[in-house]
C-alpha positions as MATLAB code, in Angstrom:
seq = 'MDADVVVVGGGSTGLAAAIGAAAKGARVVLLEKNPQLGGTSARSIGTIAATQTADQRREGIVDSADAHFEDMGRFSQHHADRPDNAVLARVLADNVPESVRLLSEWGAVFLGPLDEHLHRKPRLHQIMPSSTAYIYHAERHARKIGVEIVTEARVNKLLTANGEVTGVEFERDGKAQSVTAARGVILASGDYAADPGFKAQFISEAVAATEAVNPTNTGDGHRMALALGARIINPDMYGGGMRFVRPAKPGWQSRLPPWQWLMRVASVMLRRTPRSLMRPFIMGFMTTVMVPERKLFQEGAILINSKGERFADETQRMVFELALQPDGAGYILFDDSLAQKYTRWPHFISTAPGIAFAYLRDYQKTRPDLYHRGDTLAVLARSLGMDAAALQLTVDRYNTAAVRGDRPAIGQGPYHVLGPVKNYINYTDGGLAVNTGLQVLGKGDAPIPRLYAAGATGQGGLLLKGHGNHLGWGFTSGRLAGHYAAQLAPRSSTQG';
ca = [
       4.884  -27.809   26.198;
       7.492  -27.107   23.574;
       7.491  -26.324   19.878;
       9.634  -24.924   17.109;
       7.227  -22.056   16.468;
       4.532  -20.644   18.739;
       1.728  -18.604   17.167;
      -0.339  -16.250   19.332;
      -3.821  -15.778   17.868;
      -6.250  -17.973   15.977;
      -7.740  -15.713   13.320;
      -6.833  -15.747    9.644;
      -3.360  -14.369   10.324;
      -2.539  -16.852   13.066;
      -3.794  -19.831   11.078;
      -1.834  -18.700    8.016;
       1.282  -18.307   10.164;
       0.856  -21.745   11.712;
       0.325  -23.355    8.314;
       3.260  -21.440    6.848;
       5.583  -22.671    9.588;
       4.293  -26.259    9.512;
       4.697  -26.337    5.726;
       8.429  -25.785    6.301;
       8.631  -28.723    8.682;
       8.278  -26.880   12.001;
       6.417  -28.212   15.029;
       3.794  -25.560   15.669;
       1.609  -24.704   18.645;
      -1.152  -22.121   18.097;
      -2.687  -20.464   21.172;
      -6.087  -18.753   21.001;
      -7.697  -17.066   24.012;
     -11.286  -17.589   22.841;
     -13.184  -20.890   22.896;
     -13.254  -20.917   19.078;
     -10.946  -19.737   16.342;
     -11.987  -16.855   14.120;
     -10.762  -13.413   15.099;
     -11.912  -10.330   13.216;
     -11.667  -12.167    9.893;
     -14.733  -14.242   10.745;
     -16.684  -10.998   11.331;
     -15.563   -9.242    8.154;
     -17.301   -8.742    4.810;
     -14.882  -11.349    3.487;
     -13.129   -9.874    0.445;
      -9.479  -10.204   -0.554;
      -7.950   -7.946   -3.212;
      -5.542   -9.900   -5.414;
      -4.297  -10.051   -9.006;
      -3.376  -12.805  -11.468;
      -5.704  -15.285   -9.783;
      -7.568  -18.194  -11.338;
     -10.781  -16.191  -11.015;
      -9.305  -13.256  -12.921;
      -7.962  -15.548  -15.643;
     -11.360  -17.235  -15.985;
     -12.905  -13.834  -16.724;
     -10.108  -12.854  -19.111;
      -8.870  -10.071  -16.844;
      -5.257   -9.055  -17.419;
      -3.894   -7.573  -14.212;
      -0.614   -7.268  -12.346;
       0.918   -6.877   -8.904;
       2.397   -3.582  -10.107;
      -1.087   -2.207  -10.802;
      -2.347   -3.410   -7.413;
       0.578   -1.711   -5.683;
      -0.091    1.554   -7.514;
      -3.805    1.438   -6.707;
      -3.084    0.951   -3.004;
      -1.374    4.329   -3.143;
      -4.492    5.847   -4.715;
      -6.622    4.593   -1.812;
      -4.288    6.106    0.793;
      -3.610    9.412   -0.985;
      -5.806   11.289    1.502;
      -3.309   10.346    4.217;
      -0.233   11.820    2.568;
       0.862   13.251    5.910;
       1.076    9.750    7.390;
       3.803    7.129    7.294;
       2.809    4.598    4.625;
       5.143    1.632    4.395;
       5.505    1.239    0.635;
       7.962   -1.610    1.137;
       5.328   -3.682    2.958;
       2.694   -2.642    0.401;
       4.954   -4.151   -2.234;
       5.259   -7.332   -0.178;
       1.463   -7.561   -0.064;
       0.868   -6.885   -3.764;
       3.529   -9.381   -4.829;
       2.521  -12.210   -2.494;
      -1.252  -12.031   -2.052;
      -1.953  -13.959   -5.301;
      -0.251  -16.991   -3.760;
      -2.370  -16.568   -0.631;
      -5.551  -16.734   -2.714;
      -4.221  -19.771   -4.589;
      -3.496  -21.581   -1.337;
      -6.895  -20.697    0.118;
      -8.493  -22.217   -2.960;
      -6.303  -25.291   -2.540;
      -7.515  -25.639    1.058;
     -11.133  -25.574   -0.160;
     -12.192  -21.915   -0.317;
     -14.445  -20.814   -3.181;
     -14.689  -17.173   -4.235;
     -17.313  -15.080   -5.977;
     -15.782  -12.581   -8.358;
     -13.533  -10.910   -9.077;
     -15.620   -7.852   -8.238;
     -15.157   -4.138   -8.917;
     -14.410   -1.375   -6.457;
     -13.821    2.307   -7.116;
     -10.069    3.109   -7.446;
      -9.181   -0.489   -8.296;
      -8.549   -0.208  -12.036;
      -9.443   -3.853  -12.585;
     -11.911   -6.172  -10.832;
      -9.811   -7.818   -8.122;
     -12.040   -8.271   -5.064;
     -12.508  -11.972   -4.266;
     -15.550  -12.617   -2.042;
     -15.380  -15.811    0.025;
     -18.510  -17.992   -0.092;
     -20.857  -18.281    1.688;
     -19.460  -15.923    4.359;
     -16.197  -14.882    5.984;
     -16.411  -17.746    8.500;
     -15.441  -20.037    5.616;
     -11.880  -18.697    5.818;
     -11.513  -20.095    9.325;
     -13.308  -23.337    8.468;
     -10.922  -24.211    5.649;
      -7.745  -22.874    7.264;
      -8.388  -24.674   10.551;
      -9.082  -27.979    8.790;
      -5.861  -27.674    6.810;
      -3.823  -26.642    9.862;
      -4.979  -29.659   11.843;
      -4.405  -31.923    8.854;
      -0.720  -30.973    8.650;
      -0.140  -31.344   12.366;
      -0.574  -27.890   13.923;
      -1.429  -28.228   17.613;
      -4.264  -25.797   18.378;
      -4.996  -24.835   21.987;
      -8.070  -22.666   22.657;
      -9.049  -20.778   25.836;
      -5.351  -20.053   26.305;
      -4.692  -16.363   26.918;
      -1.052  -15.434   26.370;
       0.075  -12.747   28.806;
       3.864  -12.691   28.609;
       6.763  -13.230   26.232;
       9.540  -15.297   27.761;
      13.123  -14.241   27.066;
      16.665  -15.423   27.728;
      19.970  -13.950   26.602;
      18.129  -11.197   24.730;
      16.034  -13.627   22.668;
      12.355  -14.531   22.815;
      12.186  -18.132   23.972;
       8.471  -18.783   24.336;
       5.297  -17.520   25.962;
       3.451  -17.743   29.235;
      -0.311  -18.237   29.078;
      -3.269  -18.927   31.314;
      -5.650  -21.830   30.797;
      -8.202  -23.312   33.180;
      -7.055  -20.803   35.777;
      -3.494  -22.088   35.708;
      -0.333  -20.399   34.450;
       1.393  -22.491   31.810;
       4.171  -21.942   29.300;
       5.377  -23.193   25.953;
       8.919  -22.836   24.663;
       9.727  -21.928   21.076;
      12.979  -23.294   19.674;
      12.804  -21.107   16.568;
      10.459  -18.198   17.194;
       7.174  -16.655   18.357;
       4.703  -15.028   15.970;
       2.271  -12.412   17.306;
      -0.985  -12.613   15.334;
      -3.378  -11.398   18.010;
      -5.177   -8.696   16.033;
      -5.482   -5.011   16.884;
      -6.608   -3.021   19.952;
     -10.052   -1.930   18.715;
     -11.658   -3.330   21.881;
      -9.163   -1.956   24.398;
     -10.453    1.298   25.950;
      -7.044    2.109   27.436;
      -5.124    1.940   24.164;
      -7.911    3.783   22.317;
      -8.036    6.573   24.902;
      -4.239    6.861   24.897;
      -3.749    6.830   21.139;
      -7.041    8.127   19.668;
      -9.671    9.764   21.893;
     -12.059    9.214   24.798;
     -14.979    9.139   22.348;
     -13.428    6.292   20.379;
     -12.562    4.573   23.656;
     -16.301    4.430   24.392;
     -17.139    3.052   20.938;
     -17.939   -0.637   20.541;
     -15.573   -2.853   18.533;
     -16.705   -5.268   15.839;
     -14.501   -7.853   17.540;
     -14.888   -7.417   21.319;
     -11.842   -9.597   22.083;
      -9.290   -7.535   20.120;
      -7.613   -6.072   23.184;
      -4.084   -5.428   21.929;
      -2.454   -8.338   23.754;
       0.372   -8.749   21.236;
       1.051   -5.021   21.084;
       1.269   -4.810   24.865;
       3.705   -7.714   25.206;
       5.963   -6.416   22.434;
       5.988   -2.875   23.841;
       7.387   -4.336   27.060;
      10.403   -5.511   25.026;
      11.052   -2.117   23.429;
       8.846   -2.341   20.335;
       6.917    0.666   18.986;
       3.605    1.243   17.223;
       3.312    3.136   13.929;
       0.144    5.163   13.158;
      -1.323    4.422   16.601;
      -4.204    6.898   16.207;
      -5.537    5.583   12.893;
      -8.634    3.435   12.765;
     -11.567    2.441   10.598;
     -15.103    2.631   11.822;
     -18.466    4.268   11.650;
     -22.170    3.724   11.924;
     -23.643    0.314   11.099;
     -26.972   -1.397   11.439;
     -26.957   -3.882   14.304;
     -26.799   -7.577   13.514;
     -30.035   -9.578   13.365;
     -30.927  -11.569   16.459;
     -30.551  -14.744   14.421;
     -28.128  -15.171   11.495;
     -29.697  -15.413    8.062;
     -29.930  -18.736    6.276;
     -27.155  -17.654    3.895;
     -24.626  -17.484    6.714;
     -25.677  -20.937    7.936;
     -24.806  -22.653    4.664;
     -21.966  -25.152    5.123;
     -18.838  -23.940    3.268;
     -18.272  -27.274    1.565;
     -16.196  -26.810   -1.544;
     -18.485  -28.756   -3.895;
     -21.572  -26.848   -2.691;
     -19.899  -23.447   -2.991;
     -18.662  -24.270   -6.486;
     -22.244  -24.990   -7.540;
     -23.419  -21.788   -5.856;
     -20.634  -19.783   -7.519;
     -21.617  -21.022  -10.978;
     -25.267  -20.210  -10.258;
     -24.407  -16.703   -9.087;
     -22.355  -16.052  -12.222;
     -24.908  -17.446  -14.675;
     -28.282  -16.717  -13.093;
     -29.879  -13.317  -13.810;
     -29.300  -10.907  -10.947;
     -33.041  -10.416  -10.515;
     -33.451  -14.075   -9.535;
     -30.421  -14.067   -7.235;
     -31.329  -10.791   -5.552;
     -33.036  -12.358   -2.474;
     -29.877  -14.385   -1.767;
     -27.655  -11.323   -2.149;
     -29.923   -9.099   -0.043;
     -29.725  -11.515    2.872;
     -26.055  -10.605    3.049;
     -26.420   -6.965    2.031;
     -28.708   -5.937    4.906;
     -26.803   -7.656    7.735;
     -24.155   -5.253    9.075;
     -24.051   -2.647    6.343;
     -23.204    1.033    6.661;
     -26.048    3.509    5.979;
     -25.113    5.982    3.279;
     -24.190    9.462    4.548;
     -26.150   10.957    1.668;
     -29.331    9.863    3.442;
     -28.590   12.385    6.210;
     -27.480   15.083    3.813;
     -30.905   14.821    2.144;
     -32.914   15.278    5.328;
     -32.866   12.168    7.543;
     -32.011   12.766   11.196;
     -30.474   10.593   13.901;
     -32.315   10.250   17.209;
     -31.760    8.231   20.386;
     -34.207    5.934   22.168;
     -35.721    8.974   23.924;
     -36.642   10.570   20.617;
     -33.941   13.225   20.959;
     -31.591   14.452   18.233;
     -28.114   14.642   19.768;
     -25.532   15.421   17.051;
     -24.848   16.560   13.510;
     -25.629   13.413   11.516;
     -23.622   14.508    8.489;
     -20.280   13.990   10.243;
     -18.016   11.206    8.990;
     -18.405    9.579   12.377;
     -20.980   10.598   14.971;
     -18.945   10.038   18.124;
     -21.835   11.129   20.367;
     -23.725    7.986   19.338;
     -21.578    5.850   21.654;
     -22.738    7.967   24.626;
     -26.487    7.497   24.017;
     -28.621    4.929   25.888;
     -27.386    1.465   24.832;
     -25.025    3.260   22.429;
     -27.815    3.120   19.841;
     -29.595    5.493   17.490;
     -32.409    5.497   14.918;
     -32.609    7.080   11.452;
     -35.843    9.054   10.997;
     -37.107   10.385    7.645;
     -40.331   11.430    5.946;
     -42.275    9.708    3.186;
     -40.860   11.765    0.331;
     -37.347   10.624    1.248;
     -38.588    7.053    1.707;
     -39.989    7.039   -1.828;
     -36.749    8.451   -3.174;
     -34.640    5.660   -1.616;
     -36.420    2.864   -3.455;
     -34.441    3.073   -6.703;
     -31.078    3.966   -8.217;
     -29.107    6.085   -7.475;
     -30.580    6.477   -3.986;
     -29.597    3.381   -2.004;
     -29.470    2.805    1.750;
     -26.277    0.726    1.686;
     -23.887   -0.993   -0.679;
     -21.188   -3.649   -0.764;
     -18.585   -2.857   -3.431;
     -19.027   -4.896   -6.578;
     -21.912   -6.932   -5.173;
     -25.186   -5.002   -4.974;
     -27.110   -2.001   -3.699;
     -29.798   -2.224   -1.020;
     -32.854    0.024   -1.083;
     -35.529    0.735    1.518;
     -37.769   -2.098    0.265;
     -34.900   -4.547    0.762;
     -34.691   -3.600    4.432;
     -38.458   -3.856    4.779;
     -38.371   -7.415    3.431;
     -35.143   -8.832    4.828;
     -34.713   -6.838    8.070;
     -38.194   -6.119    9.447;
     -36.546   -5.846   12.873;
     -34.861   -2.645   11.657;
     -37.898   -1.017   10.022;
     -40.685    1.037   11.670;
     -43.459    3.084   10.077;
     -46.134    5.402   11.438;
     -48.731    7.569    9.753;
     -48.005   10.196   12.386;
     -45.044   10.892   14.628;
     -47.158    9.853   17.623;
     -47.885    6.446   16.101;
     -44.227    6.018   15.175;
     -43.144    6.949   18.704;
     -45.435    4.289   20.208;
     -44.012    1.589   17.941;
     -40.506    2.518   19.094;
     -41.358    2.953   22.767;
     -40.487    6.657   22.649;
     -42.165    9.677   24.179;
     -44.386   11.147   21.455;
     -44.108   14.742   22.712;
     -40.309   14.510   22.806;
     -40.180   13.162   19.243;
     -42.511   15.899   17.974;
     -40.387   18.559   19.670;
     -37.237   17.087   18.104;
     -38.703   17.280   14.596;
     -40.066   20.801   15.147;
     -36.657   22.012   16.322;
     -34.837   20.400   13.431;
     -37.250   21.939   10.918;
     -36.268   25.469   11.883;
     -33.927   26.905    9.263;
     -31.397   27.943   11.906;
     -30.899   24.284   12.918;
     -31.108   22.353    9.649;
     -29.374   24.917    7.431;
     -29.528   23.909    3.767;
     -30.847   20.426    4.463;
     -34.494   19.652    3.625;
     -37.062   19.813    6.410;
     -38.857   16.684    7.579;
     -42.211   16.901    5.801;
     -45.445   14.974    5.833;
     -46.016   11.427    6.991;
     -46.135    8.562    6.957;
     -42.807    8.600    8.789;
     -40.136    5.931    8.640;
     -37.335    4.772   10.926;
     -34.408    2.427   10.303;
     -32.482    1.183   13.298;
     -31.043    0.629   15.708;
     -27.632    1.680   14.441;
     -24.442    1.778   16.475;
     -20.953    3.110   16.047;
     -18.409    0.355   15.613;
     -14.643    0.370   15.382;
     -13.861   -2.119   12.629;
     -10.119   -2.054   13.185;
      -7.220    0.031   14.437;
      -4.344    0.558   12.011;
      -1.643    1.033   14.629;
       0.695   -1.934   14.184;
       4.082   -2.875   15.559;
       7.067   -1.732   13.513;
       8.405   -4.707   11.537;
      10.935   -5.224    8.762;
      10.308   -7.030    5.474;
      11.033  -10.288    7.259;
       8.158   -9.544    9.683;
      10.596   -9.336   12.594;
       9.449   -6.975   15.344;
      11.758   -3.985   15.660;
      12.948   -2.920   19.093;
      15.316   -0.259   20.359;
      17.186    1.492   17.581;
      14.982   -0.386   15.111;
      17.041   -3.517   15.624;
      15.057   -6.770   15.303;
      14.013   -8.376   18.578;
      15.544  -11.848   18.135;
      13.016  -14.601   17.358;
       9.952  -12.348   17.601;
       7.669  -11.848   14.595;
       4.353  -10.054   14.093;
       1.825  -10.277   11.290;
      -1.631   -9.069   10.342;
      -2.975   -6.128   12.344;
      -0.411   -6.751   15.083;
       2.462   -6.379   12.608;
       1.026   -3.794   10.234;
       4.230   -1.779   10.420;
       2.908    1.551    9.111;
       1.151   -0.019    6.148;
      -2.039    1.851    5.177;
      -4.601   -0.707    4.044;
      -7.390    1.545    2.777;
     -10.035    0.110    0.482;
     -11.735   -3.264    0.702;
      -9.820   -6.516    0.571;
      -6.401   -5.365    1.743;
      -6.694   -6.042    5.474;
      -7.637   -9.680    4.909;
      -5.029   -9.974    2.177;
      -2.347   -8.642    4.513;
      -3.465  -10.966    7.299;
      -3.163  -14.149    5.255;
      -0.060  -13.037    3.385;
       1.986  -11.619    6.252;
       1.014  -14.550    8.460;
       2.104  -17.106    5.886;
       5.431  -15.338    5.286;
       6.115  -14.896    9.013;
       5.539  -18.616    9.456;
       8.048  -19.384    6.708;
      10.677  -17.059    8.153;
      10.332  -18.284   11.736;
      10.455  -21.948   10.718;
      13.696  -21.437    8.791;
      15.603  -20.046   11.769;
      18.204  -22.301   13.300;
      16.815  -23.649   16.592;
      18.189  -22.385   19.855;
      20.604  -24.808   21.456;
      19.862  -26.208   24.897;
      22.741  -24.129   26.310;
      20.864  -20.994   25.286;
      18.001  -21.844   27.579;
];
């Protein structure tokens, strides 16, 4: 096989890179190791932060790339001791509006713009009906303009000659194959959230044992680039925490086809219909993989394992011990007074910025698989398959002042449990060092000829705190990397 540009990875970044290169006239081959395209983007909440979009103009919102850039700094101010690539943040803020415009052109429909704390203007654009729509529309457009997509093709080596990257070696159907790249290779293979070795080396053994949202993000692009002298910036930074497990079957909302005409109708309905009538639709999304509020633990809920044992301080930002429990799972236990409290504002179980708040009754209705109730601890233990004596002992121990401190004791029943919950690593922020042209930097920070990286692979020290910036960077950096690689002069045959 041969191409002008080879893209490694078939998530949002890889598809954007392939489309970006093909739009400049390049012959593009995209290699994806999984049977289907998608990456972490298809498992995300699905928001992109952008300014000066058609959706903002429709709502009369006056915003700017300058304001977006400044607000990114507000999100990352708690990491002042960390490298934060302001140059790449500027690239994102300036170019993400065009990414949203192109996504809309390909067929994507957004709900919003929505608010989020620290964004001074509403600028979160929520894809409809779910994040899988990004891949649906981008893949259709990529194939339409001639991108050759090869799935179940795991890239394991960068090929080089005369100091330049010339292609890749990959495995498919048990056979080693290769594809040459006349202009360049773009690494868009995601992060290393699912690689225990990288996580143990860069972060900790506890994080190494923690499950990743995307179990196939194993740092393939990072590993291949490191072999050529590349380096990783902010290798120990990551995003993650406790989430409710996914339902056994996806909700009907996520099964809606992302057809443009249907989503436009749905978008108009969501904007014009009273929230009370649309709440069931919104709650189907809200109670899927949401994060339980830490305030719930601060006000007296405890975290137990499947044996009925309390094993850690639940008020931590991340309860690392959860990953070491049976099945890596835990359950949130609380009394009836706390249950009654979490049925109305401002006491919510979970939230999605700018969209809605979910209360205990919402979980009872939309996620009965997560909810258990017992008039006594013994009854509750039976419903969960736990040892009743062990659960009673756990509550008695917690209720001693020496253990719970200033937190409320667990009082009278009925008692309630939400779970299981698990710790998940959403992403790792350690990305290859790149320049503004998305070229991977090697020894002495000199560009490795004809090698590019984008998205999480090429994050380059950029801190993407807050919602909407990781997806925005993926689409934007991928598209730009595709443009840059396609515009290189092709290698001559004498160069190998």
